[in-house]
C-alpha positions as CSV (number, residue, x, y, z in Angstrom):
1,X,-21.6,-8.3,-94.2
2,X,-24.2,-10.2,-92.2
3,X,-24.7,-13.9,-92.4
4,X,-28.2,-13.6,-93.9
5,X,-26.6,-11.5,-96.8
6,X,-24.8,-14.5,-98.2
7,X,-26.8,-17.3,-99.9
8,X,-26.3,-21.0,-99.1
9,X,-25.2,-21.5,-102.8
10,X,-22.5,-18.9,-102.5
11,X,-21.4,-20.3,-99.1
12,X,-20.9,-23.8,-100.5
13,X,-18.7,-22.3,-103.3
14,X,-16.3,-20.5,-100.9
15,X,-12.9,-22.1,-101.0
16,X,-12.5,-24.8,-98.4
17,X,-8.7,-24.2,-98.1
18,X,-9.4,-20.5,-97.3
19,X,-12.1,-21.5,-94.8
20,X,-9.7,-23.8,-93.0
21,X,-7.1,-21.0,-92.9
22,X,-9.6,-18.6,-91.3
23,X,-10.3,-21.3,-88.7
24,X,-6.5,-21.6,-88.1
25,X,-5.7,-24.8,-90.0
26,X,-3.1,-25.0,-92.7
27,X,-2.1,-27.8,-95.1
28,X,0.6,-30.3,-94.2
29,X,1.0,-30.9,-97.9
30,X,-0.7,-29.9,-101.1
31,X,-0.7,-30.2,-104.9
32,X,-2.6,-28.3,-107.6
33,X,-5.5,-30.8,-107.1
34,X,-5.7,-31.4,-103.4
35,X,-4.6,-30.4,-99.9
36,X,-4.1,-32.5,-96.8
37,X,-4.6,-31.3,-93.3
38,X,-4.3,-32.7,-89.8
39,X,-7.8,-33.3,-88.6
40,X,-9.6,-30.2,-87.2
41,X,-11.7,-32.6,-85.2
42,X,-9.1,-34.4,-83.1
43,X,-5.4,-34.5,-82.4
44,X,-3.4,-36.6,-84.8
45,X,0.1,-37.1,-86.2
46,X,-0.7,-38.0,-89.8
47,X,-2.9,-35.9,-92.0
48,X,-6.3,-37.6,-92.7
49,X,-8.4,-34.6,-93.7
50,X,-8.4,-34.2,-97.5
51,X,-9.6,-31.3,-99.6
52,X,-10.3,-31.6,-103.3
53,X,-9.4,-28.2,-104.9
54,X,-11.1,-29.2,-108.1
55,X,-14.4,-30.2,-106.6
56,X,-14.1,-27.9,-103.5
57,X,-15.1,-30.8,-101.3
58,X,-13.6,-32.2,-98.2
59,X,-13.4,-35.7,-96.7
60,X,-12.2,-36.8,-93.3
61,X,-10.8,-40.3,-93.6
62,X,-10.6,-40.7,-89.8
63,X,-14.4,-40.9,-89.5
64,X,-15.5,-41.4,-93.1
65,X,-17.6,-38.2,-93.5
66,X,-17.2,-35.1,-95.7
67,X,-19.1,-32.5,-97.6
68,X,-19.0,-28.9,-98.9
69,X,-17.8,-25.7,-97.2
70,X,-21.0,-25.0,-95.4
71,X,-21.1,-28.6,-94.0
72,X,-17.5,-28.1,-92.8
73,X,-18.3,-25.0,-90.8
74,X,-21.4,-26.5,-89.2
75,X,-19.6,-29.6,-88.1
76,X,-16.4,-27.8,-87.1
77,X,-18.1,-25.4,-84.8
78,X,-21.3,-27.4,-84.0
79,X,-23.3,-24.3,-85.0
80,X,-26.5,-23.3,-86.8
81,X,-26.6,-22.7,-90.5
82,X,-27.1,-19.0,-90.0
83,X,-24.0,-18.9,-87.7
84,X,-22.1,-20.8,-90.4
85,X,-23.2,-18.3,-93.0
86,X,-22.0,-15.5,-90.8
87,X,-18.6,-17.1,-90.3
88,X,-18.2,-17.5,-94.1
89,X,-19.6,-14.1,-95.1
90,X,-16.4,-12.1,-94.4
91,X,-13.9,-14.4,-96.3
92,X,-12.9,-12.2,-99.2
93,X,-11.9,-13.7,-102.6
94,X,-8.3,-12.5,-101.9
95,X,-8.1,-14.1,-98.4
96,X,-4.5,-15.0,-98.1
97,X,-2.7,-17.7,-96.2
98,X,0.6,-19.4,-96.2
99,X,0.5,-23.2,-96.2
100,X,2.4,-24.7,-93.3
101,X,2.5,-27.9,-91.3
102,X,1.1,-28.0,-87.8
103,X,4.0,-28.2,-85.4
104,X,3.2,-27.9,-81.7
105,X,5.2,-24.8,-80.6
106,X,7.7,-25.0,-77.8
107,X,9.3,-22.2,-75.9
108,X,12.4,-22.2,-78.2
109,X,12.5,-18.9,-80.1
110,X,8.8,-18.2,-79.7
111,X,8.2,-14.6,-80.7
112,X,5.2,-12.7,-79.6
113,X,3.8,-10.6,-82.5
114,X,0.7,-9.0,-81.0
115,X,-1.7,-9.1,-78.0
116,X,-5.1,-7.6,-78.4
117,X,-8.7,-8.3,-77.2
118,X,-10.0,-11.7,-78.2
119,X,-12.0,-11.6,-81.4
120,X,-11.1,-14.7,-83.5
121,X,-14.0,-17.0,-84.1
122,X,-12.1,-20.1,-83.3
123,X,-11.0,-18.8,-79.9
124,X,-14.6,-17.7,-79.1
125,X,-15.7,-21.3,-79.8
126,X,-12.9,-22.6,-77.6
127,X,-14.0,-20.4,-74.7
128,X,-17.5,-21.7,-75.2
129,X,-16.3,-25.2,-75.0
130,X,-14.5,-24.4,-71.8
131,X,-17.6,-22.7,-70.5
132,X,-15.9,-19.3,-70.1
133,X,-17.6,-16.1,-71.2
134,X,-15.9,-13.8,-73.7
135,X,-16.4,-11.0,-71.2
136,X,-14.5,-12.8,-68.5
137,X,-11.7,-13.9,-70.8
138,X,-11.2,-10.4,-72.2
139,X,-11.1,-9.0,-68.7
140,X,-7.9,-10.9,-67.9
141,X,-6.6,-12.4,-71.2
142,X,-5.6,-11.4,-74.7
143,X,-5.7,-12.9,-78.2
144,X,-1.9,-13.4,-78.7
145,X,-0.4,-14.0,-82.1
146,X,3.1,-15.4,-82.1
147,X,5.6,-17.2,-84.3
148,X,8.2,-20.0,-84.1
149,X,10.6,-20.8,-86.8
150,X,8.6,-18.8,-89.4
151,X,5.3,-20.5,-88.5
152,X,2.3,-18.4,-87.2
153,X,0.2,-19.4,-84.3
154,X,-2.4,-17.7,-82.1
155,X,-4.2,-18.5,-78.8
156,X,-5.7,-17.1,-75.6
157,X,-2.9,-15.6,-73.6
158,X,-2.5,-14.8,-69.9
159,X,0.5,-12.7,-69.1
160,X,2.7,-13.6,-66.2
161,X,4.6,-11.2,-63.8
162,X,7.8,-11.3,-65.9
163,X,6.1,-10.4,-69.2
164,X,5.8,-14.0,-70.6
165,X,2.6,-15.5,-71.7
166,X,0.7,-18.7,-71.0
167,X,-0.9,-19.7,-74.4
168,X,-3.9,-21.9,-75.1
169,X,-6.1,-22.9,-78.0
170,X,-8.2,-25.9,-78.8
171,X,-5.3,-28.0,-80.0
172,X,-2.3,-27.3,-77.9
173,X,-0.8,-25.2,-75.1
174,X,2.4,-23.4,-74.8
175,X,4.1,-20.5,-73.1
176,X,6.7,-17.8,-73.9
177,X,9.7,-17.0,-71.9
178,X,10.3,-15.9,-69.3
179,X,8.1,-18.3,-67.3
180,X,6.6,-17.0,-64.1
181,X,3.5,-16.9,-61.9
182,X,0.7,-14.4,-62.5
183,X,-0.3,-12.3,-59.5
184,X,-3.5,-10.2,-59.7
185,X,-4.0,-8.1,-56.7
186,X,-7.2,-6.4,-55.8
187,X,-6.3,-5.2,-52.3
188,X,-8.2,-8.0,-50.7
189,X,-6.8,-10.1,-47.8
190,X,-8.3,-13.2,-49.3
191,X,-6.1,-15.1,-51.8
192,X,-7.2,-17.6,-54.4
193,X,-4.6,-20.0,-55.8
194,X,-5.0,-22.0,-59.0
195,X,-2.6,-24.0,-61.2
196,X,-3.6,-22.6,-64.6
197,X,-5.5,-19.9,-66.5
198,X,-8.7,-21.8,-67.1
199,X,-9.2,-22.8,-63.4
200,X,-8.5,-19.1,-62.6
201,X,-11.1,-17.9,-65.2
202,X,-13.5,-20.5,-63.8
203,X,-13.1,-19.5,-60.1
204,X,-13.9,-15.9,-61.0
205,X,-17.5,-17.0,-61.6
206,X,-18.1,-17.7,-57.9
207,X,-15.5,-15.5,-56.1
208,X,-15.9,-11.9,-55.4
209,X,-14.4,-9.6,-58.0
210,X,-12.2,-7.9,-55.3
211,X,-10.4,-11.1,-54.3
212,X,-6.7,-11.4,-55.1
213,X,-5.6,-14.2,-57.4
214,X,-2.3,-16.2,-57.8
215,X,-2.0,-18.4,-60.9
216,X,1.0,-20.7,-60.5
217,X,1.3,-21.5,-64.2
218,X,3.6,-24.3,-63.1
219,X,3.9,-26.2,-59.8
220,X,7.6,-25.5,-60.0
221,X,6.8,-22.1,-58.6
222,X,5.4,-23.4,-55.3
223,X,8.2,-22.0,-53.2
224,X,8.1,-18.7,-54.9
225,X,4.4,-18.5,-54.3
226,X,5.0,-18.7,-50.5
227,X,6.2,-15.1,-50.4
228,X,2.7,-14.1,-51.6
229,X,0.8,-16.6,-49.6
230,X,2.3,-15.6,-46.3
231,X,0.9,-12.0,-46.7
232,X,-2.7,-13.2,-46.5
233,X,-5.1,-14.1,-43.7
234,X,-7.2,-16.5,-45.9
235,X,-5.8,-18.6,-48.7
236,X,-8.0,-20.9,-50.8
237,X,-6.3,-23.6,-52.9
238,X,-8.0,-24.8,-56.1
239,X,-5.3,-27.1,-57.4
240,X,-5.8,-30.1,-59.7
241,X,-7.1,-33.4,-58.3
242,X,-4.3,-35.4,-59.9
243,X,-1.3,-36.7,-57.9
244,X,0.9,-33.7,-58.5
245,X,-1.9,-31.3,-57.6
246,X,-2.7,-33.1,-54.4
247,X,1.0,-33.3,-53.4
248,X,1.3,-29.5,-54.0
249,X,-1.8,-28.8,-51.9
250,X,-0.5,-30.9,-49.0
251,X,2.9,-29.1,-49.2
252,X,1.3,-25.7,-49.1
253,X,-1.0,-26.6,-46.2
254,X,1.9,-28.0,-44.3
255,X,4.0,-24.8,-44.8
256,X,1.2,-22.4,-44.1
257,X,-1.8,-23.2,-41.8
258,X,-3.9,-20.5,-43.4
259,X,-4.1,-22.5,-46.7
260,X,-7.5,-24.2,-47.2
261,X,-8.0,-27.0,-49.7
262,X,-11.1,-26.4,-51.8
263,X,-10.6,-29.3,-54.2
264,X,-13.6,-31.1,-52.6
265,X,-15.8,-28.8,-54.6
266,X,-14.8,-30.6,-57.8
267,X,-14.2,-34.1,-56.4
268,X,-14.4,-36.7,-59.2
269,X,-13.1,-34.2,-61.7
270,X,-9.5,-33.6,-62.8
271,X,-9.7,-29.9,-62.1
272,X,-12.1,-27.0,-61.4
273,X,-12.7,-26.1,-65.1
274,X,-13.6,-29.7,-65.9
275,X,-16.2,-29.6,-63.2
276,X,-17.5,-26.3,-64.4
277,X,-17.9,-27.7,-67.9
278,X,-19.6,-30.9,-66.7
279,X,-22.1,-29.2,-64.4
280,X,-22.9,-26.0,-66.3
281,X,-23.6,-27.1,-69.8
282,X,-20.2,-26.9,-71.4
283,X,-19.3,-29.4,-74.1
284,X,-15.5,-29.1,-74.3
285,X,-12.5,-30.8,-72.9
């Protein structure tokens, strides 16, 4: 069903709790009359987002605004009304969800359920905020659904060399075991090194497709990375501009003279992706 096939009146009547579930948000607590969520607009520890099941209206106590279902989607995704209608159009009356509190997942007993091309609306919005195209993300990443202690989560996943996943969405980041680096070889003698997946996805915008990439996924893998670095004639480092990133860059350059620090390209920014967002029209964090 296309967005223009659902009327504004019908859109406003769609259950807000079901709409929140489609967006990946579930109640922390609820009764027959109301449901309380952690804010979908910012990180918080105590639920301040209230939904009246009787009136089918929401109110965000953290900022003092609220409205109907259509208002929610427009504000949640900063989108046009037609885009909001399209988002709401495929929520069936029987759309099911399981109320659950938001608990940032850890590596403990994290179980991967599926890994498929990225299609979820919320993840597409997240990519837009990080100024990464869906085409680029789908080339290297997957939409990964996983569980921990019975709770379901999903995010953008980049698989490492040991079969584990680096997992990101708009609200938290995690990873599955085993933890490892991600090495993407294209048979090129030029190597690009980044700390994480979004710096890697960013650097693909201005590096040749045939370059070889090494994503550390953790600075604890610096020594392990050396066995790859020493195989290349040209090594470009795009590590973070924080203290840990600068120390890692210095260590790599000290241990291999072929390493070149490229962090000057995003001087004044925390990392490469933050620069990419700030200078290319992104609006995310």
